[in-house]
C-alpha positions in Angstrom: 25.5 68.8 35.5 27.4 65.7 34.7 24.5 63.4 33.9 24.1 61.2 30.9 20.4 60.6 30.3 17.9 63.2 29.0 15.2 61.9 31.3 17.4 62.5 34.3 18.4 66.0 33.0 14.7 66.9 32.6 14.0 65.5 36.1 16.8 67.6 37.6 15.5 70.7 35.9 12.0 70.1 37.2 13.3 69.4 40.6 15.3 72.6 40.6 12.3 74.7 39.6 10.3 73.3 42.5 12.9 74.3 45.0 12.4 78.0 46.0 15.0 80.6 46.8 13.6 81.1 50.3 15.5 82.2 53.3 13.9 80.3 56.2 14.4 76.6 56.5 10.7 76.0 57.4 9.6 77.3 53.9 12.0 74.9 52.1 10.4 71.7 50.8 11.3 68.3 52.2 12.1 65.2 50.2 8.6 63.6 50.5 6.9 66.8 49.5 9.1 67.1 46.4 8.4 63.4 45.6 4.7 64.0 45.9 4.9 66.8 43.3 7.0 64.7 40.9 5.3 61.3 41.2 5.2 60.8 37.4 9.0 61.5 37.1 10.0 58.8 39.5 9.1 55.1 38.9 5.6 54.6 40.2 6.2 50.8 40.3 9.2 51.1 42.6 9.0 51.0 46.4 8.8 54.2 48.4 12.3 53.6 49.7 13.7 53.3 46.1 11.9 56.5 45.0 13.2 58.4 48.0 16.8 57.2 47.3 16.4 58.3 43.7 15.3 61.8 44.6 18.1 62.0 47.2 20.6 61.1 44.5 19.1 63.8 42.3 19.3 66.3 45.2 22.9 65.3 45.8 23.7 65.9 42.2 22.1 69.4 42.4 24.1 70.2 45.6 27.4 69.1 43.9 26.5 71.2 40.9 25.9 74.2 43.1 22.3 74.7 42.0 20.9 74.1 45.5 22.1 74.0 49.0 21.0 72.0 52.0 19.4 74.2 54.7 19.6 71.7 57.5 22.7 69.4 57.0 22.1 66.1 58.7 18.6 67.2 59.7 15.5 65.1 59.3 13.6 65.8 57.1 16.2 67.1 54.7 15.4 70.5 53.3 17.0 72.4 50.4 16.8 75.8 48.7 18.2 77.1 45.4 21.4 79.0 45.6 21.3 82.7 44.8 23.5 83.6 41.8 24.5 87.2 42.1 25.6 87.4 38.5 22.3 86.2 37.2 20.8 89.6 37.1 18.5 89.7 40.1 15.8 92.3 39.3 15.8 93.6 42.8 19.5 94.1 42.8 19.4 96.0 39.6 16.4 98.1 40.6 18.3 99.1 43.7 21.4 100.0 41.7 19.3 102.1 39.3 17.6 103.9 42.2 21.0 104.7 43.7 22.2 106.0 40.3 19.1 108.2 39.9 19.5 109.6 43.3 23.1 110.4 42.8 22.5 112.1 39.4 19.4 114.0 40.7 21.5 115.3 43.6 24.4 116.4 41.4 22.8 117.7 38.3 20.6 120.5 39.7 23.6 122.0 41.3 25.6 122.0 38.0 28.0 119.5 39.3 27.8 117.0 36.4 31.6 117.2 36.1 32.0 115.9 39.6 29.7 112.9 39.0 31.3 112.2 35.7 34.8 112.0 37.4 33.3 109.6 40.0 31.8 107.4 37.3 35.1 107.2 35.4 37.2 106.2 38.4 38.6 102.7 38.1 38.4 101.7 41.8 34.6 102.1 42.0 32.2 99.2 41.7 30.6 100.6 38.6 33.6 102.6 37.4 33.5 103.6 33.7 37.1 103.4 32.8 38.5 104.0 29.3 37.9 100.4 28.4 34.1 100.7 29.1 33.4 104.0 27.3 
């Protein structure tokens, strides 16, 4: 985020936390709903229009940063959701990967085929290959 003031950085972080990672556009919050939850963060003495423009600028900064995405571009009311970072260590992704590994090992080990699975794990072309550089 290329912002200069700590207050704005804190406001953007709070705004990002309020925006869920939902899939459907109906579940995503709209601008007025977000503004209602962050009333103390935006100048209470300013007009509604000024406060809405301020939160829209903040949302635009988060979109440019890649933290959120607009669900309904050009739609009224504007709705956003957080982007999913696959490298962030999603617990569901890792639980699924561990379950696949357990199943693979459970299927191979009872039949004394550990050598076969070890060769598969060491292949470089696999998604989780354990090459010489990783051992």
